[in-house]
N, C-alpha and C positions, 0 to 999 in steps of 0.2 A: 505493500500499498504506497506506495511513492508519491512525495509532492511534487506537482509543476511548480513550472516555474513561470508558466503561460500559457492561453488559450488562443486557438487561432478565431480572429475578426477580421473578414473583409471589407475592409474599405466602401467599397461603392453596393454593396447589401445593407452593411449598419447605413449607410445614409439615404439611402432612396430602395432597400426593401422591406416586407411586407410588416416587420418589427416598427419601421418610424412609422407607424399609422396608431402605433396605440403610443398612451400617456406617457409622456417623460415621466413620470414614476413609475410606471409599469418597465419601461427598458433600462431604467437602474435598479427592481428590485431584478430582472432577468438577470443584467452585466452581472450583478450578484449571486445569482442563484450560478452561475456559469464556475463564479471565481470556488465559490462555496464547493461546489464539485470536483475543482480540478484541486486544492489543498492536500489532497490525498486523507483529509483530516476525518471524511463519510465516507472513505470507497475512490476505487479509481476508478468505476466503471460507469460513470455520470449520475452515481447514486448520492441521495442528499440522505444520511442515517447516521445511527448513533452505533450500530450495528447488527448483525443478520438478526432480522425482524424488528429491530428496534428501531422504529423511524423519532423522529423529532417530533414534538403538539404543533400548532400553530402559532402560541403563544411564546415559547422557544426562538421557533425560525422568526418573528417578527424582532423579537429581541435582539436574534444576532444577527439581522439586519439592522435596526437600530429604526424600524420604519413601524408607522400603529398597526395595529392588529387588523384593523377592516381594512388599511389599505392591502394590505398582506394577504389577504381573504380574498380581496376583490383581484386583485392579480394573479391569486393560482386558480380562480374560477376560469378565468381570461388565460392562464397559459394552459389548461386541461381543453379549454372549449376549441383550443386553437392548435391542441395539438403537440403543443412543445413539452408537453410536461403531462407523467401520469403517475398516477398515487396508487401506489401498491402496497399489500397489508401494510397493518402498523405504523399505515401516513409515513413510510420512503420515499421519500420524491425521488423519481427518474428526469431525467435530461432526455428526451426524446433526440434519437441523429445523437449521440455523446460526441461521437468519432469524427462527424464532420470538424466538431471545435479540438479537436489535440494536433497536434502538432506532426507535419509529416518528417519529423526528428525518430522519432521512433516507431510510425510504418516501415519507413527507409532502413534501420538500424539494421535487420539483419542479411539487406544487402550487399550494406556498407561493407560486413566482414565478409560477406562469400565472394564478393565480385576485388576486392585486393588482392588479388595473386598473383600482383606485380608487387606489390608491399609498397603501398604509393603511400598509405598512411603513415606518417613519425613512429616510431620507437618511445616509450617512453619508459624513461628510466628515472634508477630510484637514486641516483649517484646525486650529489650535491656539490653543486658548482666547487666548491675548496677542496672535494675527493678527487676531482675530476683535473684539477690542476696539482695536486698534487702525483697523480697518476703520470698524469705529461712531465713533470720533471724526473718523475725517478725513472721513467722512459727515457729520457734526453741523457742520464747519465751511464745507462746501461749501453748509450753509442759511444 
């Protein structure tokens, strides 16, 4: 359950997509939900939950997002109606199409490792600069 440092937002879709038709408060809550799902604190599959089968109450979510409960409930209903989220057992929130908000880096990771047949990726070394310099000096002395 790792934390993500960022989520993917396409500028064109953000500025002129269907979400732009929503109230500004709803757009803010939407981004907050994506960030919350991306923290890894609640899972890494686009779910917002405390643990398997244990969801957050609406009051808890409103408090985490720092919005009035009524606003959260209104946004939640809207996101369900527009199929942006679904609510599963015990109030677990699932972001619909979570993968499209994820970085291409993770999706392509296996390809980078497999396709590095020419050893183009730099090798990581654990030697410090000081250790490397000492080794260079010792090698010169041997010559």
